[in-house]
C-alpha positions in Angstrom: 117.5 109.8 101.4 120.2 107.6 103.1 122.8 110.6 102.9 119.9 112.9 104.5 119.1 110.7 107.3 122.8 110.1 108.2 123.4 113.7 108.4 120.1 114.2 110.5 121.2 111.5 112.9 124.2 113.4 113.9 122.1 116.3 115.6 118.4 115.0 116.2 119.4 113.0 119.4 121.2 116.1 120.7 118.9 118.7 119.1 118.9 121.2 122.3 122.5 120.5 123.5 123.5 120.7 120.0 122.0 124.3 119.4 123.1 125.4 122.8 126.7 124.4 122.4 127.1 125.8 118.8 125.4 129.2 119.5 126.5 129.6 123.1 122.9 130.9 124.0 121.4 129.8 127.3 119.2 126.5 127.0 116.1 128.3 128.0 116.7 130.7 125.2 117.3 128.0 122.7 114.0 126.1 123.9 111.8 129.3 123.2 113.6 129.9 120.1 113.2 126.4 118.8 109.4 126.2 119.8 108.8 130.0 118.0 110.8 128.4 115.1 108.7 125.3 114.9 105.5 127.2 114.9 106.5 129.6 112.2 107.7 126.7 110.1 104.4 125.3 109.8 103.5 127.6 107.3 105.9 125.9 104.9 103.7 122.7 104.8 100.7 124.0 102.9 103.0 126.2 100.8 105.0 123.1 99.8 101.9 121.5 98.6 101.1 124.4 96.3 104.7 124.3 95.1 104.9 120.5 94.5 101.7 120.9 92.4 103.0 123.6 90.5 106.7 122.9 90.0 107.1 119.0 90.8 107.9 117.1 93.8 111.7 116.6 92.9 112.4 120.3 92.6 110.7 121.0 96.0 112.7 118.2 97.5 115.8 119.4 96.2 114.7 123.0 97.5 114.3 121.8 101.1 117.6 119.9 101.1 119.5 123.4 100.2 117.5 125.2 102.7 118.4 123.1 105.3 122.1 123.0 104.2 122.3 126.5 104.3 120.6 126.9 107.7 123.0 124.4 109.3 126.0 126.0 107.7 125.0 129.1 109.1 124.3 127.9 112.6 127.9 128.3 114.0 127.7 132.0 113.2 124.5 132.4 115.5 125.2 134.2 118.6 122.0 136.2 119.2 118.2 135.3 119.7 116.8 137.1 116.5 119.3 135.2 114.5 118.4 131.9 116.1 114.9 132.4 115.3 115.7 133.1 111.6 118.0 130.2 111.4 115.8 127.7 113.1 112.8 128.9 111.2 114.8 128.4 107.9 115.4 124.7 109.0 112.1 124.1 110.6 110.5 125.3 107.1 112.9 122.9 105.2 111.7 119.9 107.5 108.1 120.7 106.9 108.2 121.0 103.0 110.6 117.9 103.1 107.9 115.4 103.9 105.0 116.0 101.5 107.7 116.6 98.8 109.4 113.2 99.4 106.1 111.3 99.8 105.0 112.8 96.4 108.2 112.1 94.9 107.9 108.5 95.8 104.3 108.1 94.5 105.2 109.6 91.2 108.2 107.1 90.9 106.2 103.9 91.4 102.7 102.7 91.9 101.1 99.5 92.9 103.0 97.2 94.8 106.3 98.8 93.7 105.2 101.8 95.7 104.8 99.8 98.9 108.1 98.4 98.4 109.9 101.7 97.6 108.3 103.1 100.8 109.4 100.0 102.7 113.1 100.4 101.4 113.2 104.0 102.2 111.9 103.5 105.8 114.7 100.8 106.0 117.6 103.0 104.7 116.5 105.8 106.8 116.6 104.0 110.1 119.8 102.5 109.4 121.5 106.0 108.6 119.7 107.7 111.3 121.4 105.1 113.8 124.8 105.2 112.2 124.4 109.1 112.4 123.8 108.8 116.0 126.9 106.7 116.5 129.0 109.5 114.6 127.5 112.1 116.6 128.8 110.5 119.9 132.0 109.9 118.3 132.6 113.4 117.3 131.4 114.8 120.5 133.6 112.5 122.4 136.8 113.0 120.4 136.4 116.9 119.8 134.7 118.1 122.7 132.7 121.4 122.1 134.4 121.7 118.8 132.5 118.6 117.9 129.2 120.3 117.9 130.4 122.8 115.2 131.7 120.0 113.3 128.3 118.2 113.4 126.6 121.2 112.2 128.8 121.5 109.1 128.6 117.8 108.3 125.0 118.1 108.5 125.1 120.9 106.0 127.4 118.9 103.8 124.9 115.8 104.0 122.0 117.9 102.7 123.9 119.7 99.9 125.1 116.0 98.8 121.6 114.7 98.8 120.6 117.8 96.7 123.3 117.1 94.4 122.5 113.3 94.0 118.8 114.3 93.6 119.5 116.7 90.9 121.9 114.6 88.8 119.7 111.4 88.8 116.2 110.6 88.2 113.6 112.9 86.6 111.1 115.5 87.8 108.1 113.9 89.2 104.4 114.9 89.7 102.1 116.2 87.2 103.2 119.9 87.9 104.2 120.0 84.3 100.7 120.0 83.0 100.6 116.1 82.0 97.0 115.1 82.1 96.1 112.7 85.0 93.1 110.4 85.5 91.8 110.7 88.9 90.2 107.3 89.8 86.9 107.1 92.1 86.7 105.0 94.9 84.4 101.6 94.9 82.0 103.5 97.1 81.6 106.2 94.5 83.1 108.9 96.9 85.1 110.5 94.2 83.7 110.9 90.5 86.3 110.0 87.7 87.5 113.2 86.2 90.6 114.3 84.1 92.3 117.2 85.5 95.6 118.9 84.3 98.8 118.6 86.4 99.4 121.9 88.5 96.1 123.3 87.6 93.8 120.9 89.6 90.6 122.8 90.4 89.9 123.6 93.9 93.4 123.4 95.6 93.0 123.1 99.3 89.3 123.5 99.4 89.2 120.5 97.1 91.2 118.5 99.7 89.1 119.7 102.8 85.8 118.8 101.0 87.0 115.2 100.0 85.6 113.7 103.3 86.9 110.2 102.9 90.4 111.7 102.6 89.8 113.9 105.6 88.7 111.0 107.5 91.7 109.1 106.7 93.7 112.1 107.8 91.7 112.0 111.2 92.5 108.5 111.5 96.3 109.1 110.9 96.4 111.7 113.7 96.1 108.9 116.3 98.6 106.7 114.7 100.8 109.9 114.7 100.4 110.1 118.6 101.3 106.5 118.8 104.4 106.8 117.0 105.3 109.5 119.6 105.2 107.3 122.6 108.9 106.2 122.2 110.4 109.5 121.7 108.2 111.6 123.8 106.0 109.5 126.4 108.3 106.8 127.2 111.4 108.5 128.5 109.3 110.3 131.2 107.0 107.6 132.0 109.7 105.0 132.4 112.1 107.1 134.7 109.5 108.7 136.9 106.8 106.1 137.0 108.7 102.8 136.5 111.8 104.0 138.0 113.8 102.6 135.0 117.4 103.7 134.7 118.0 106.5 132.0 120.6 104.3 130.3 118.0 101.7 129.4 116.2 104.1 127.1 119.1 104.5 124.9 119.3 100.8 124.6 115.6 100.4 123.9 115.7 103.4 121.3 118.8 101.7 119.5 116.8 98.2 119.4 113.8 100.0 118.1 115.7 101.5 115.3 117.6 98.5 114.5 114.5 96.4 114.0 112.3 99.0 112.1 115.5 99.0 109.8 115.6 95.1 109.6 111.8 94.4 109.7 110.2 96.9 107.3 110.7 94.7 104.2 109.8 91.4 105.7 106.6 92.9 107.2 105.7 94.4 103.9 106.0 91.2 102.3 103.6 89.6 104.8 101.2 92.7 104.0 101.5 92.3 100.2 98.1 90.5 99.8 96.2 92.6 102.4 94.2 95.8 101.7 96.0 98.8 102.8 93.3 100.0 105.1 93.3 96.7 106.8 97.1 96.3 107.2 97.2 99.9 108.7 94.4 99.0 110.9 96.3 96.0 112.0 99.2 98.0 112.9 96.7 100.0 115.1 95.6 96.9 117.0 99.4 96.1 117.8 99.7 99.6 119.1 96.8 99.1 121.3 98.4 95.9 122.6 101.6 97.8 123.3 99.8 100.5 125.3 98.0 97.8 127.3 101.6 96.4 127.9 102.8 99.8 129.0 99.9 100.3 131.3 100.2 97.2 133.5 104.0 97.6 134.1 103.6 99.5 137.3 101.9 96.3 138.5 105.1 94.2 138.3 107.5 94.0 140.8 110.3 96.5 140.2 113.6 95.2 139.1 114.2 92.3 136.5 110.3 91.6 135.9 109.4 95.3 135.3 112.6 95.9 133.0 111.7 92.8 131.1 108.1 93.7 130.7 109.2 97.1 129.4 111.5 95.6 126.8 108.8 93.4 125.7 106.1 96.4 125.5 108.6 98.1 123.3 109.2 95.1 121.1 105.4 95.0 120.6 105.3 98.9 119.8 108.0 98.3 117.2 105.9 95.7 115.7 103.2 98.3 115.4 105.5 100.6 113.7 106.4 98.1 111.3 102.8 97.1 110.2 101.7 100.8 109.9 104.3 102.7 108.2 104.4 101.5 104.5 100.7 100.7 104.1 99.8 104.1 105.7 102.2 106.0 103.2 100.9 104.2 100.1 97.3 104.4 101.1 97.5 108.3 101.4 99.4 108.8 98.3 97.2 106.4 96.2 94.0 108.3 97.7 95.0 111.8 96.3 94.5 112.6 92.8 97.8 112.9 91.0 97.3 116.9 89.9 96.8 117.8 93.7 98.9 115.1 95.3 101.3 117.7 96.8 98.4 119.5 98.5 96.9 116.2 99.8 100.0 114.7 101.2 100.7 118.3 102.8 97.4 118.0 104.6 98.2 114.4 105.8 101.7 115.3 106.9 100.2 117.9 109.0 99.2 115.1 111.6 102.9 115.0 112.5 103.2 118.7 113.1 100.1 118.7 115.3 101.4 115.8 117.0 104.8 117.3 117.7 102.9 120.2 119.0 100.6 118.7 121.3 102.3 115.4 122.6 105.0 116.9 124.9 102.7 118.8 126.9 99.6 116.5 126.8 101.8 113.2 127.5 103.7 114.9 130.3 100.5 116.5 132.0 98.6 112.9 131.7 101.8 111.0 133.2 101.9 113.4 136.0 98.0 113.3 136.5 97.2 109.6 136.0 99.5 107.5 133.6 96.7 105.3 132.9 94.6 107.9 131.3 97.7 108.4 128.9 97.4 104.6 127.7 93.5 104.3 127.8 93.1 107.5 126.0 95.6 106.6 123.3 94.1 103.1 122.9 90.4 104.6 122.6 91.8 107.0 119.7 93.6 103.9 118.0 90.6 101.8 118.4 88.2 104.4 116.6 90.9 105.2 113.9 91.1 101.2 113.2 87.3 100.9 112.8 87.2 104.2 110.6 90.1 102.7 108.3 88.0 99.4 107.9 85.1 101.3 106.7 87.1 103.6 104.4 88.1 100.6 102.4 84.8 100.9 100.4 85.0 104.6 100.2 88.5 105.4 99.1 89.8 104.8 95.3 90.0 101.0 94.8 93.8 101.1 93.6 94.7 103.0 96.7 93.2 100.3 98.9 94.8 97.6 97.3 97.5 97.3 94.4 96.0 96.8 90.9 97.6 93.6 90.8 95.7 92.2 93.4 92.5 92.8 91.6 93.8 91.4 88.5 94.6 88.0 90.3 91.0 88.1 91.5 
């Protein structure tokens, strides 16, 4: 995961510029191509869920690495719009398959508090690697100019290939896709009856996921959190520059500080949450997000200059704390709420919140900021408040060992 994120950090901060420089196509053409590719790539998410449940998460995860390694290796050969669509769609499909596969792989490797800790470790590793990748990207472009962009493409392809090799030569195939029986635990509220199902042949497929009302309520709540996570990369740059009059250079500093704090704080925050129900720990992250939204909303009332800049930094730090509080318990809650035989499909549905958020947030956030910024912050706060209330209610409806690690109930 570290190697994967190190390579991704090379190009993600410069995505449109990177593709424009590598392909030589106009930026408007690249923008359209990336949008079309991202839309087409969405189909890989539900397909990945089926493949995970059938063949195992580890195999699908390796496949997602190899698909993206091939795509980035071919990017320097793209000089026409149809080829751009084909290669960008390949990479987008690999991205969409990666998230449910990685989540399911981790869930099969560990359970209870060990699963929470592993999710926290991975979040730490990926943030550190992503930050280092950004620094390497800046160095490559500075030292090699336009040639640096082609170098970035090849290095990212190599990182995905190395990640696939590391995963293929270590560990074991995970998930119950090989037919191993798995016991599906019912929630304390009786929302899911106990039943024994066979690995990749869990009955119902996506119909069963969509019929699982407590889980779909969890997905609906997660959509609000996903939109909140997109504040920093999508809403804040436009809001800070156009409304607050902040210098663009400050945004890079805030992004770097956020990345470093998420990397450094993930494990300490997870230790503080260890005795909390995951529903309540996730909801607390939502409360912190609401406080951050309130902080962003009042910034225009502060005098421009030092006071407003200081307020922006403080609000971003509060936002970062919300990220830290939400990430690990949310991942464990979703993985634990899914029956092992259909975990791939369940997590594919859960991960669709990110795809929906990425599709909706640019247009929605920019429109609200242009019309009335207060609408953005109040709207997000309202959605988060509803999500927090839903999570607290779901603590009695989701499986007991998903809401809290079994060790907690043993001590009680």
